[in-house]
ZAMARGU-4260 file (C-alpha; in steps of 0.2 Angstrom, whole numbers, plus 5000, padded with zeros to 4 digits):
<rodrens>
0) 5089/4832/5054 | 5101/4847/5055 | 5122/4848/5051 | 5120/4855/5071 | 5114/4842/5078
5) 5122/4827/5068 | 5140/4835/5072 | 5132/4832/5089 | 5128/4817/5088 | 5144/4811/5080
10) 5155/4819/5096 | 5144/4809/5106 | 5144/4791/5098 | 5162/4792/5097 | 5162/4794/5113
15) 5153/4782/5119 | 5163/4772/5108 | 5179/4774/5113 | 5173/4770/5133 | 5164/4757/5130
20) 5180/4746/5120 | 5192/4756/5135 | 5182/4748/5151 | 5180/4731/5140 | 5197/4728/5139
25) 5201/4734/5156 | 5187/4722/5163 | 5193/4706/5152 | 5175/4703/5145 | 5168/4703/5127
30) 5183/4707/5118 | 5172/4705/5099 | 5161/4720/5109 | 5176/4728/5113 | 5184/4726/5094
35) 5166/4733/5087 | 5165/4746/5099 | 5180/4754/5097 | 5179/4754/5078 | 5163/4761/5076
40) 5170/4772/5090 | 5184/4777/5079 | 5173/4778/5064 | 5160/4791/5074 | 5176/4802/5079
45) 5184/4804/5063 | 5165/4810/5054 | 5167/4822/5068 | 5187/4827/5064 | 5183/4828/5045
50) 5160/4837/5047 | 5164/4851/5037 | 5170/4838/5021 | 5154/4826/5026 | 5136/4830/5018
55) 5121/4828/5029 | 5119/4812/5021 | 5134/4809/5023 | 5133/4810/5043 | 5120/4797/5043
60) 5123/4785/5035 | 5140/4785/5043 | 5131/4785/5062 | 5117/4771/5055 | 5131/4758/5051
65) 5141/4760/5067 | 5125/4759/5079 | 5117/4744/5068 | 5133/4733/5069 | 5136/4742/5088
70) 5119/4733/5089 | 5119/4717/5083 | 5134/4713/5091 | 5127/4720/5106 | 5112/4709/5107
75) 5123/4693/5099 | 5135/4695/5113 | 5123/4698/5128 | 5105/4695/5124 | 5089/4701/5133
80) 5102/4715/5140 | 5095/4734/5138 | 5114/4741/5129 | 5111/4731/5111 | 5089/4735/5110
85) 5091/4754/5113 | 5107/4753/5102 | 5094/4748/5086 | 5080/4757/5093 | 5091/4771/5093
90) 5096/4767/5076 | 5077/4765/5069 | 5071/4784/5077 | 5083/4788/5066 | 5078/4781/5051
95) 5061/4786/5056 | 5062/4805/5058 | 5077/4809/5045 | 5066/4798/5029 | 5049/4796/5025
100) 5039/4783/5016 | 5045/4767/5015 | 5063/4772/5016 | 5062/4777/5034 | 5055/4758/5037
105) 5068/4745/5030 | 5084/4753/5042 | 5069/4747/5057 | 5063/4732/5047 | 5083/4726/5048
110) 5084/4725/5065 | 5066/4716/5069 | 5073/4705/5053 | 5090/4700/5063 | 5080/4698/5079
115) 5069/4686/5070 | 5084/4677/5061 | 5095/4676/5080 | 5076/4668/5086 | 5074/4654/5073
120) 5094/4652/5073 | 5090/4649/5093 | 5074/4637/5090 | 5087/4627/5077 | 5099/4624/5094
125) 5112/4631/5078 | 5116/4644/5091 | 5119/4642/5110 | 5125/4650/5126 | 5130/4643/5140
130) 5119/4644/5153 | 5127/4654/5168 | 5125/4669/5154 | 5105/4668/5158 | 5092/4659/5165
135) 5086/4650/5149 | 5094/4658/5137 | 5094/4645/5126 | 5075/4644/5124 | 5067/4652/5109
140) 5051/4658/5116 | 5059/4671/5126 | 5069/4677/5109 | 5053/4679/5103 | 5046/4685/5119
145) 5063/4699/5116 | 5055/4702/5095 | 5042/4707/5102 | 5045/4718/5114 | 5054/4727/5101
150) 5042/4727/5090 | 5032/4735/5099 | 5047/4746/5104 | 5047/4748/5086 | 5028/4753/5084
155) 5026/4766/5094 | 5040/4777/5093 | 5038/4775/5074 | 5019/4778/5076 | 5024/4795/5087
160) 5036/4799/5076 | 5026/4801/5060 | 5013/4810/5070 | 5024/4822/5076 | 5031/4822/5057
165) 5014/4823/5049 | 5006/4837/5060 | 5021/4847/5058 | 5018/4844/5038 | 5000/4851/5042
170) 5007/4864/5050 | 5021/4872/5036 | 5006/4868/5025 | 4996/4880/5033 | 5009/4892/5036
175) 5015/4893/5018 | 4994/4894/5014 | 4992/4908/5026 | 5010/4918/5022 | 5004/4915/5002
180) 4988/4925/5007 | 4997/4938/5014 | 5010/4943/5003 | 4997/4942/4991 | 4987/4954/5002
185) 5003/4964/5007 | 5008/4966/4985 | 4993/4963/4976 | 4976/4977/4975 | 4961/4969/4979
190) 4952/4976/4967 | 4961/4969/4950 | 4973/4959/4956 | 4988/4967/4949 | 5003/4970/4958
195) 5004/4983/4970 | 5018/4996/4972 | 5025/4992/4986 | 5029/4977/4977 | 5034/4984/4962
200) 5047/4996/4972 | 5055/4980/4980 | 5057/4972/4962 | 5064/4990/4954 | 5071/4998/4967
205) 5086/4981/4966 | 5088/4983/4945 | 5090/5001/4949 | 5105/4999/4963 | 5113/4989/4952
210) 5113/5002/4935 | 5098/4992/4927 | 5087/5004/4914 | 5070/5003/4907 | 5056/5014/4905
215) 5040/5019/4917 | 5023/5020/4910 | 5010/5028/4918 | 4993/5028/4913 | 4981/5036/4923
220) 4960/5034/4919 | 4955/5054/4919 | 4937/5063/4926 | 4934/5049/4938 | 4927/5056/4953
225) 4914/5065/4943 | 4914/5047/4936 | 4907/5043/4954 | 4900/5055/4959 | 4887/5053/4944
230) 4884/5033/4943 | 4893/5026/4959 | 4909/5018/4967 | 4903/5003/4955 | 4906/5009/4940
235) 4920/5016/4943 | 4927/5001/4951 | 4921/4994/4931 | 4932/5005/4922 | 4947/5002/4934
240) 4944/4980/4931 | 4940/4983/4915 | 4955/4996/4909 | 4968/4984/4919 | 4962/4969/4909
245) 4965/4975/4893 | 4981/4980/4899 | 4989/4961/4905 | 4983/4956/4888 | 4991/4971/4879
250) 5010/4964/4888 | 5021/4954/4888 | 5036/4947/4898 | 5045/4953/4904 | 5034/4968/4905
255) 5026/4975/4921 | 5009/4982/4927 | 5008/4986/4942 | 4990/4996/4950 | 4995/5012/4959
260) 4983/5019/4969 | 4962/5025/4962 | 4964/5025/4944 | 4983/5026/4942 | 4994/5009/4933
265) 5010/5010/4932 | 5022/4997/4914 | 5037/4992/4918 | 5048/4990/4900 | 5066/4984/4901
270) 5080/4989/4893 | 5073/5005/4887 | 5060/4999/4879 | 5048/5012/4865 | 5037/5016/4876
275) 5024/5023/4862 | 5018/5008/4851 | 5012/5001/4866 | 5004/5018/4871 | 4997/5017/4855
280) 4988/5002/4854 | 4983/5002/4874 | 4972/5017/4869 | 4966/5011/4856 | 4959/4995/4863
285) 4954/5004/4878 | 4945/5019/4866 | 4933/5004/4857 | 4931/4993/4874 | 4929/5007/4887
290) 4921/5020/4877 | 4932/5030/4886 | 4926/5050/4879 | 4904/5046/4880 | 4907/5043/4900
295) 4917/5059/4900 | 4934/5047/4908 | 4949/5049/4896 | 4967/5038/4896 | 4982/5048/4899
300) 4998/5040/4899 | 5014/5048/4905 | 5033/5041/4902 | 5049/5042/4913 | 5066/5033/4909
305) 5077/5028/4921 | 5093/5031/4927 | 5092/5046/4916 | 5072/5052/4926 | 5074/5042/4942
310) 5088/5033/4953 | 5071/5024/4961 | 5054/5020/4958 | 5048/5036/4967 | 5061/5048/4962
315) 5053/5042/4942 | 5033/5041/4949 | 5037/5061/4954 | 5044/5065/4936 | 5029/5055/4930
320) 5017/5068/4940 | 5026/5082/4935 | 5023/5075/4914 | 5006/5071/4919 | 5007/5094/4925
325) 5012/5097/4906 | 5002/5087/4899 | 4992/5098/4886 | 4971/5100/4884 | 4971/5085/4872
330) 4987/5076/4872 | 4984/5059/4877 | 5004/5052/4879 | 5021/5064/4884 | 5036/5057/4889
335) 5048/5068/4900 | 5058/5082/4892 | 5072/5091/4896 | 5061/5106/4898 | 5051/5097/4914
340) 5066/5094/4922 | 5072/5112/4923 | 5052/5115/4924 | 5052/5102/4939 | 5066/5114/4949
345) 5058/5129/4950 | 5045/5120/4954 | 5056/5112/4970 | 5062/5129/4973 | 5043/5139/4971
350) 5039/5121/4984 | 5053/5125/4998 | 5046/5144/4995 | 5027/5143/5001 | 5034/5128/5015
355) 5047/5145/5019 | 5032/5156/5020 | 5017/5143/5029 | 5033/5142/5044 | 5036/5162/5043
360) 5017/5165/5042 | 5021/5177/5027 | 5002/5171/5018 | 4991/5185/5023 | 4973/5193/5017
365) 4968/5206/5002 | 4947/5209/4998 | 4938/5211/4984 | 4921/5220/4985 | 4903/5213/4983
370) 4891/5225/4976 | 4872/5226/4972 | 4865/5225/4956 | 4853/5237/4961 | 4865/5250/4966
375) 4883/5246/4965 | 4883/5248/4984 | 4896/5237/4994 | 4886/5223/5003 | 4902/5213/5007
380) 4918/5207/5006 | 4932/5190/4996 | 4945/5184/5009 | 4958/5180/4996 | 4978/5174/5000
385) 4993/5182/4996 | 5011/5179/4998 | 5026/5191/5001 | 5041/5195/4995 | 5051/5186/5010
390) 5068/5187/4996 | 5074/5193/4978 | 5062/5185/4968 | 5044/5190/4966 | 5031/5181/4978
395) 5021/5168/4968 | 5003/5172/4964 | 4991/5161/4968 | 4990/5150/4951 | 5006/5144/4959
400) 5008/5143/4979 | 4986/5135/4980 | 4991/5119/4970 | 5008/5116/4976 | 4998/5119/4994
405) 4985/5106/4989 | 5001/5092/4983 | 5012/5093/4999 | 4996/5093/5010 | 4997/5109/5016
410) 4980/5116/5014 | 4971/5113/5030 | 4989/5122/5037 | 4987/5135/5028 | 4966/5134/5028
415) 4966/5135/5046 | 4978/5147/5045 | 4974/5161/5032 | 4952/5157/5038 | 4959/5166/5056
420) 4967/5180/5048 | 4950/5182/5038 | 4940/5182/5053 | 4949/5194/5066 | 4949/5204/5051
425) 4930/5207/5050 | 4927/5218/5064 | 4937/5231/5055 | 4928/5229/5040 | 4912/5231/5050
430) 4916/5246/5058 | 4919/5257/5043 | 4906/5246/5029 | 4892/5242/5042 | 4887/5229/5055
435) 4880/5219/5042 | 4892/5217/5033 | 4895/5197/5028 | 4912/5191/5021 | 4919/5177/5013
440) 4932/5163/5013 | 4936/5149/5002 | 4937/5132/5009 | 4946/5120/5002 | 4937/5102/5002
445) 4949/5094/5014 | 4946/5107/5028 | 4929/5105/5022 | 4929/5088/5029 | 4941/5088/5040
450) 4936/5081/5058 | 4932/5098/5068 | 4932/5110/5056 | 4912/5115/5063 | 4920/5115/5081
455) 4936/5127/5073 | 4926/5137/5066 | 4915/5141/5080 | 4931/5146/5093 | 4939/5156/5079
460) 4920/5164/5079 | 4920/5167/5098 | 4939/5172/5097 | 4937/5186/5088 | 4918/5190/5095
465) 4912/5191/5076 | 4895/5185/5072 | 4891/5169/5062 | 4878/5178/5053 | 4895/5188/5045
470) 4905/5174/5038 | 4902/5166/5021 | 4913/5150/5018 | 4916/5147/4999 | 4917/5130/4993
475) 4918/5122/4979 | 4910/5106/4969 | 4928/5098/4969 | 4918/5093/4986 | 4904/5083/4982
480) 4920/5073/4976 | 4919/5063/4994 | 4902/5056/5004 | 4887/5066/5000 | 4883/5062/5020
485) 4895/5071/5026 | 4895/5088/5018 | 4876/5087/5022 | 4886/5085/5037 | 4896/5098/5040
490) 4884/5113/5031 | 4870/5110/5041 | 4884/5111/5056 | 4886/5129/5050 | 4869/5134/5044
495) 4864/5132/5060 | 4875/5140/5069 | 4874/5154/5057 | 4887/5152/5043 | 4881/5155/5025
500) 4888/5144/5016 | 4890/5148/4994 | 4894/5136/4980 | 4908/5144/4970 | 4912/5142/4951
505) 4894/5137/4948 | 4892/5127/4931 | 4908/5124/4930 | 4911/5102/4935 | 4899/5085/4927
510) 4885/5088/4941 | 4880/5106/4948 | 4860/5105/4950 | 4862/5086/4959 | 4871/5095/4969
515) 4860/5109/4972 | 4847/5095/4974 | 4857/5087/4989 | 4863/5101/4999 | 4855/5114/5003
520) 4868/5133/5000 | 4862/5150/5004 | 4874/5158/4989 | 4877/5154/4972 | 4894/5161/4962
525) 4890/5161/4943 | 4907/5156/4938 | 4916/5169/4927 | 4918/5158/4910 | 4897/5162/4907
530) 4899/5181/4914 | 4913/5182/4902 | 4903/5180/4885 | 4889/5187/4891 | 4887/5201/4881
535) 4894/5192/4867 | 4881/5179/4862 | 4861/5175/4869 | 4867/5158/4877 | 4877/5163/4889
540) 4864/5176/4896 | 4849/5164/4895 | 4861/5152/4905 | 4865/5164/4917 | 4847/5171/4919
545) 4841/5154/4920 | 4853/5150/4935 | 4847/5165/4945 | 4830/5161/4944 | 4835/5144/4949
550) 4844/5151/4962 | 4831/5164/4968 | 4818/5146/4970 | 4830/5138/4981 | 4829/5153/4993
555) 4849/5158/4989 | 4860/5175/4985 | 4868/5176/4967 | 4884/5182/4965 | 4891/5184/4945
560) 4910/5186/4947 | 4923/5190/4935 | 4913/5206/4933 | 4926/5216/4922 | 4914/5227/4905
565) 4901/5238/4908 | 4892/5228/4894 | 4893/5216/4905 | 4884/5226/4919 | 4872/5227/4911
570) 4866/5210/4906 | 4868/5203/4923 | 4854/5216/4930 | 4845/5211/4918 | 4846/5191/4922
575) 4840/5198/4941 | 4856/5192/4949 | 4859/5201/4966 | 4875/5204/4966 | 4891/5208/4957
580) 4910/5203/4961 | 4927/5208/4947 | 4942/5221/4941 | 4927/5232/4939 | 4920/5239/4952
585) 4940/5234/4962 | 4953/5223/4963 | 4960/5215/4980 | 4965/5224/4989 | 4976/5228/5008
590) 4965/5229/5023 | 4973/5244/5027 | 4970/5252/5006 | 4953/5249/5010 | 4955/5260/5028
</rodrens>
């Protein structure tokens, strides 16, 4: 029972007790009850006055003691009247509702025993009442009936209260179980059972704001997308579960493991613990147990410290991403450094500049020609994005702003803007280079797979009066990291419309041949890494020739990109490649320069 309810009962009992004593005094009846009621009322009133000093259990005992004495005297002086029995029943109800088990029964048992003792005393003639009190008051049977009625009242009241308490307890247990399940679902990773980013943030941020320190170790499985593409997501999930199991076995409290997202985990090491020994141990264990490297999957790690590299989890994770971006090929563990902090500042400035360029439409297309391998005449162009200068700093290059667009999730907005500009330039290019001219545009995976992409292309072509056959959309193998069915569906929709689809950078991924099996491409572009060595070693030439034969058999147009030397041109012509593109023929130039 709450303290507020007990206080209210104390106040009410004090008022009733003192009021009853006053009435009995004015009527000059029941002098013993007058004294008992007055004393009980005074005690209860004092209990209310001192309620802040009394514990709930003490208040309960005071109520029961006063109520029990008042009820006993009332029953003794006024047999078979309701007031005494009601007081005793109220005291019993307090016991039933506030205590459990045998403790809840002994107060009601004491009240019932008191009535049965009076019954025995009346039966033995030790207690006698004047006959004018109530007819047949000295018959023990009536006292027994009164005791039996009181017993029934106790049983009914006790059973009801106990049943209500049992139901409430079941509800409480059910709610506790549900809350535990909800907590587990909200704050634990379903795949590994580790705590998730949200719980780690709730645990760490208050510590860091209070001046706490420590090292955050972030570990990431690389090339997991390619593994999923080759062997299915079940294989990737098994790697993640195994990694979580090995890391958990290597940690000791208060070290905390959490899964952040996908193939990425975080380990919190309090008190600026040295992360390098732990990383070394984890890498050795995982190398032995998971066959890292053999499957194409590797484990890399980054370490940041608080508060030096971040005042909360979000900032620490952001700086950990900076560490990963600065890791050199083959590095497995890197810690955040002052040089990285400077580069982070430059990164943030570059991000602001990209956002400004997007908002003010400062990105524009330039065009690099594609030439026929047979006679070197221009048969197409590829539209490439460039950024105008708007401040005293030099404009960012594609190698600088494209990763930023991906990182910030702006690629969809950027891609739509560039596609509209490139498609809008096609009629102008056709006027000079012929109606059959095909113009290519790169499409990022998020945009290519976005809902309504094909409708967007259709609207752009219609708005600028461009035939679908004049547009080629280039995608890279990164697009295959998602569901193949969606890729096939989008490709077919575009080709049914008349738009061609090209596979860019062919040969650089893990499963290029598998992609050719899944999707029918109109064009395949041989990656520059093959072209660079085609005139230097026979292997590169053989591979390029094989790609050209394969593409021709599949009905694809083959384009060699990155052509920069005359020797490369001669070798490419020997492979059967239909088109070439590169600095040997032309650098990307603006539309104005082409005209």
